[in-house]
C-alpha positions as protocol buffer text, in pm:
chain_id: "A"
residue {
  index: 1
  type: MET
  ca { x: 1316 y: -1400 z: 185 }
}
residue {
  index: 2
  type: ALA
  ca { x: 987 y: -1282 z: 43 }
}
residue {
  index: 3
  type: HIS
  ca { x: 948 y: -921 z: -64 }
}
residue {
  index: 4
  type: TYR
  ca { x: 586 y: -834 z: -113 }
}
residue {
  index: 5
  type: VAL
  ca { x: 412 y: -567 z: -313 }
}
residue {
  index: 6
  type: GLU
  ca { x: 350 y: -253 z: -107 }
}
residue {
  index: 7
  type: TYR
  ca { x: 147 y: 60 z: -175 }
}
residue {
  index: 8
  type: LEU
  ca { x: 192 y: 401 z: -20 }
}
residue {
  index: 9
  type: LEU
  ca { x: -105 y: 635 z: -52 }
}
residue {
  index: 10
  type: GLU
  ca { x: -90 y: 1006 z: 17 }
}
residue {
  index: 11
  type: ILE
  ca { x: -408 y: 994 z: 224 }
}
residue {
  index: 12
  type: ASP
  ca { x: -464 y: 947 z: 595 }
}
residue {
  index: 13
  type: GLY
  ca { x: -593 y: 616 z: 724 }
}
residue {
  index: 14
  type: ARG
  ca { x: -934 y: 738 z: 835 }
}
residue {
  index: 15
  type: THR
  ca { x: -1007 y: 892 z: 495 }
}
residue {
  index: 16
  type: PHE
  ca { x: -885 y: 571 z: 330 }
}
residue {
  index: 17
  type: LEU
  ca { x: -1132 y: 366 z: 535 }
}
residue {
  index: 18
  type: ASP
  ca { x: -1417 y: 609 z: 467 }
}
residue {
  index: 19
  type: ARG
  ca { x: -1359 y: 590 z: 92 }
}
residue {
  index: 20
  type: ILE
  ca { x: -1362 y: 211 z: 82 }
}
residue {
  index: 21
  type: GLY
  ca { x: -1659 y: 191 z: 318 }
}
residue {
  index: 22
  type: SER
  ca { x: -1475 y: 1 z: 587 }
}
residue {
  index: 23
  type: HIS
  ca { x: -1369 y: 35 z: 948 }
}
residue {
  index: 24
  type: ALA
  ca { x: -1086 y: -91 z: 1165 }
}
residue {
  index: 25
  type: ASP
  ca { x: -1108 y: -251 z: 1508 }
}
residue {
  index: 26
  type: ASP
  ca { x: -748 y: -147 z: 1568 }
}
residue {
  index: 27
  type: SER
  ca { x: -644 y: 219 z: 1557 }
}
residue {
  index: 28
  type: GLU
  ca { x: -316 y: 138 z: 1382 }
}
residue {
  index: 29
  type: ARG
  ca { x: -386 y: -152 z: 1146 }
}
residue {
  index: 30
  type: TRP
  ca { x: -652 y: -264 z: 904 }
}
residue {
  index: 31
  type: GLU
  ca { x: -694 y: -593 z: 720 }
}
residue {
  index: 32
  type: GLY
  ca { x: -936 y: -651 z: 439 }
}
residue {
  index: 33
  type: ARG
  ca { x: -1024 y: -604 z: 74 }
}
residue {
  index: 34
  type: ILE
  ca { x: -1099 y: -301 z: -133 }
}
residue {
  index: 35
  type: PRO
  ca { x: -1386 y: -286 z: -380 }
}
residue {
  index: 36
  type: GLY
  ca { x: -1288 y: -395 z: -730 }
}
residue {
  index: 37
  type: ALA
  ca { x: -976 y: -589 z: -635 }
}
residue {
  index: 38
  type: ASP
  ca { x: -896 y: -953 z: -574 }
}
residue {
  index: 39
  type: GLY
  ca { x: -682 y: -998 z: -267 }
}
residue {
  index: 40
  type: ASP
  ca { x: -637 y: -918 z: 98 }
}
residue {
  index: 41
  type: LEU
  ca { x: -443 y: -614 z: 211 }
}
residue {
  index: 42
  type: LEU
  ca { x: -279 y: -528 z: 540 }
}
residue {
  index: 43
  type: GLY
  ca { x: -276 y: -157 z: 608 }
}
residue {
  index: 44
  type: TYR
  ca { x: -109 y: 78 z: 850 }
}
residue {
  index: 45
  type: ILE
  ca { x: -360 y: 358 z: 899 }
}
residue {
  index: 46
  type: ASP
  ca { x: -235 y: 562 z: 1194 }
}
residue {
  index: 47
  type: GLY
  ca { x: -51 y: 838 z: 1010 }
}
residue {
  index: 48
  type: PRO
  ca { x: -106 y: 1108 z: 751 }
}
residue {
  index: 49
  type: LEU
  ca { x: -17 y: 849 z: 486 }
}
residue {
  index: 50
  type: THR
  ca { x: -157 y: 499 z: 440 }
}
residue {
  index: 51
  type: LEU
  ca { x: 78 y: 208 z: 390 }
}
residue {
  index: 52
  type: MET
  ca { x: -70 y: -108 z: 236 }
}
residue {
  index: 53
  type: CYS
  ca { x: 94 y: -448 z: 203 }
}
residue {
  index: 54
  type: PHE
  ca { x: -33 y: -697 z: -55 }
}
residue {
  index: 55
  type: PRO
  ca { x: 111 y: -1010 z: 112 }
}
residue {
  index: 56
  type: GLU
  ca { x: -34 y: -1250 z: -143 }
}
residue {
  index: 57
  type: ILE
  ca { x: 198 y: -1121 z: -418 }
}
residue {
  index: 58
  type: LYS
  ca { x: 578 y: -1123 z: -417 }
}
residue {
  index: 59
  type: TYR
  ca { x: 740 y: -848 z: -618 }
}
residue {
  index: 60
  type: SER
  ca { x: 972 y: -1101 z: -783 }
}
residue {
  index: 61
  type: TRP
  ca { x: 665 y: -1262 z: -940 }
}
residue {
  index: 62
  type: LEU
  ca { x: 600 y: -934 z: -1121 }
}
residue {
  index: 63
  type: VAL
  ca { x: 960 y: -910 z: -1235 }
}
residue {
  index: 64
  type: ASN
  ca { x: 935 y: -1267 z: -1366 }
}
residue {
  index: 65
  type: GLU
  ca { x: 602 y: -1186 z: -1536 }
}
residue {
  index: 66
  type: HIS
  ca { x: 393 y: -1444 z: -1352 }
}
residue {
  index: 67
  type: PRO
  ca { x: 57 y: -1402 z: -1535 }
}
residue {
  index: 68
  type: GLU
  ca { x: -178 y: -1437 z: -1237 }
}
residue {
  index: 69
  type: SER
  ca { x: 30 y: -1199 z: -1025 }
}
residue {
  index: 70
  type: LEU
  ca { x: 43 y: -944 z: -1306 }
}
residue {
  index: 71
  type: ARG
  ca { x: -335 y: -967 z: -1344 }
}
residue {
  index: 72
  type: ARG
  ca { x: -405 y: -928 z: -974 }
}
residue {
  index: 73
  type: VAL
  ca { x: -165 y: -635 z: -929 }
}
residue {
  index: 74
  type: ALA
  ca { x: -306 y: -461 z: -1237 }
}
residue {
  index: 75
  type: GLN
  ca { x: -652 y: -510 z: -1089 }
}
residue {
  index: 76
  type: MET
  ca { x: -537 y: -368 z: -752 }
}
residue {
  index: 77
  type: ASP
  ca { x: -367 y: -73 z: -925 }
}
residue {
  index: 78
  type: THR
  ca { x: -686 y: 2 z: -1118 }
}
residue {
  index: 79
  type: ALA
  ca { x: -908 y: -31 z: -812 }
}
residue {
  index: 80
  type: LEU
  ca { x: -687 y: 202 z: -607 }
}
residue {
  index: 81
  type: ALA
  ca { x: -672 y: 458 z: -887 }
}
residue {
  index: 82
  type: HIS
  ca { x: -1050 y: 446 z: -923 }
}
residue {
  index: 83
  type: LEU
  ca { x: -1117 y: 478 z: -548 }
}
residue {
  index: 84
  type: PHE
  ca { x: -854 y: 748 z: -494 }
}
residue {
  index: 85
  type: PRO
  ca { x: -835 y: 952 z: -818 }
}
residue {
  index: 86
  type: ASP
  ca { x: -705 y: 1262 z: -639 }
}
residue {
  index: 87
  type: THR
  ca { x: -439 y: 1076 z: -438 }
}
residue {
  index: 88
  type: ARG
  ca { x: -75 y: 1008 z: -517 }
}
residue {
  index: 89
  type: ILE
  ca { x: -12 y: 634 z: -494 }
}
residue {
  index: 90
  type: VAL
  ca { x: 317 y: 453 z: -539 }
}
residue {
  index: 91
  type: ARG
  ca { x: 363 y: 76 z: -568 }
}
residue {
  index: 92
  type: LEU
  ca { x: 696 y: -50 z: -444 }
}
residue {
  index: 93
  type: ASP
  ca { x: 889 y: -359 z: -350 }
}
residue {
  index: 94
  type: GLU
  ca { x: 913 y: -439 z: 19 }
}
residue {
  index: 95
  type: ILE
  ca { x: 1294 y: -439 z: -9 }
}
residue {
  index: 96
  type: LEU
  ca { x: 1283 y: -70 z: -108 }
}
residue {
  index: 97
  type: LEU
  ca { x: 1045 y: -8 z: 179 }
}
residue {
  index: 98
  type: ASP
  ca { x: 1281 y: -185 z: 422 }
}
residue {
  index: 99
  type: ASP
  ca { x: 1569 y: 30 z: 299 }
}
residue {
  index: 100
  type: TRP
  ca { x: 1358 y: 342 z: 340 }
}
residue {
  index: 101
  type: ILE
  ca { x: 1261 y: 240 z: 695 }
}
residue {
  index: 102
  type: GLY
  ca { x: 1631 y: 185 z: 770 }
}
residue {
  index: 103
  type: ARG
  ca { x: 1706 y: 543 z: 664 }
}
residue {
  index: 104
  type: GLU
  ca { x: 1395 y: 722 z: 791 }
}
residue {
  index: 105
  type: GLY
  ca { x: 1286 y: 514 z: 1090 }
}
residue {
  index: 106
  type: GLU
  ca { x: 1007 y: 267 z: 1156 }
}
residue {
  index: 107
  type: ASP
  ca { x: 728 y: 525 z: 1162 }
}
residue {
  index: 108
  type: PHE
  ca { x: 839 y: 718 z: 851 }
}
residue {
  index: 109
  type: TYR
  ca { x: 490 y: 709 z: 700 }
}
residue {
  index: 110
  type: LYS
  ca { x: 355 y: 904 z: 997 }
}
residue {
  index: 111
  type: THR
  ca { x: 512 y: 1222 z: 863 }
}
residue {
  index: 112
  type: PRO
  ca { x: 367 y: 1411 z: 565 }
}
residue {
  index: 113
  type: ARG
  ca { x: 712 y: 1461 z: 410 }
}
residue {
  index: 114
  type: ALA
  ca { x: 767 y: 1085 z: 381 }
}
residue {
  index: 115
  type: PHE
  ca { x: 595 y: 1059 z: 43 }
}
residue {
  index: 116
  type: ASP
  ca { x: 819 y: 1320 z: -115 }
}
residue {
  index: 117
  type: GLY
  ca { x: 1124 y: 1153 z: 42 }
}
residue {
  index: 118
  type: LEU
  ca { x: 1050 y: 832 z: -144 }
}
residue {
  index: 119
  type: LEU
  ca { x: 1000 y: 1002 z: -478 }
}
residue {
  index: 120
  type: ASN
  ca { x: 1320 y: 1210 z: -456 }
}
């Protein structure tokens, strides 16, 4: 089973898209790249928080210090921090996300309190 790198941003999806200069054909999902980063993201943009999946990178590759994965995630981390300097962002393993969904429900990220729930 693959567990990918995920990002949760404390910013609503529309603001996320505005900041990266993009748009979505779907009101719930977005696929694309962000400026300054190498890799495609899949985003859920229909709540007060934005959930991004980086499906090209497995979290286990980071744990095992795979050089190219470390480089690409560091680049993504830097790009997100640069684009969203006033936004709390957490990077997490998909397995943690799956556990969180199991406790909070499938649409957990659609509630503002979800971000604090993860950090507590």
